[in-house]
C-alpha positions in Angstrom: 0.0 0.0 0.0 2.7 2.5 1.0 4.7 1.7 -2.1 1.8 2.2 -4.4 0.9 5.5 -2.8 4.6 6.6 -3.0 4.5 5.8 -6.7 1.2 7.6 -7.3 2.4 10.7 -5.4 5.8 10.7 -7.2 4.0 10.6 -10.6 1.5 13.2 -9.6 4.5 15.5 -8.7 5.9 14.8 -12.1 9.1 13.3 -10.8 11.1 10.2 -11.8 12.6 7.7 -9.3 16.0 9.1 -10.1 15.0 12.7 -9.4 13.4 11.7 -6.0 16.4 9.5 -5.1 18.7 12.5 -5.8 16.7 14.7 -3.5 16.7 12.0 -0.9 20.5 11.5 -1.2 20.2 7.9 -2.2 20.5 5.8 -5.4 17.6 5.2 -7.7 17.8 1.5 -6.8 17.5 2.3 -3.1 14.4 4.5 -3.7 12.9 1.8 -5.9 13.0 -0.6 -3.0 10.7 1.7 -1.0 8.2 1.8 -3.9 8.4 -2.0 -4.3 7.9 -2.6 -0.5 11.3 -4.3 -0.1 12.5 -1.7 2.5 10.5 0.4 5.0 10.9 4.1 5.3 12.1 5.7 8.6 10.4 8.7 10.2 12.7 11.3 8.6 12.3 9.8 5.2 8.5 9.8 5.5 8.5 13.5 6.4 10.9 14.4 3.6 8.9 12.6 1.0 5.6 14.1 2.3 7.1 17.5 1.9 8.5 16.7 -1.6 5.3 15.3 -2.9 3.0 17.7 -0.9 1.0 14.9 0.7 0.3 13.9 4.3 1.7 10.8 6.1 -2.0 9.7 6.2 -2.1 9.6 2.4 1.1 7.6 2.2 -0.2 5.0 4.7 -3.7 4.9 3.1 -5.7 6.4 6.0 
């Protein structure tokens, strides 16, 4: 669920995985793992992505 919402928010923001990864100071492969549900986000990453995509944590977690 979170991965799908991350992907939707990223696309709505008009960004590629590479662009988001660069802003998050990680590789595209690392960011891809979040969208695919392989790795979980930590609190700081959640807040940064919410700011970047202009969404709430509730949106990311499907509440």
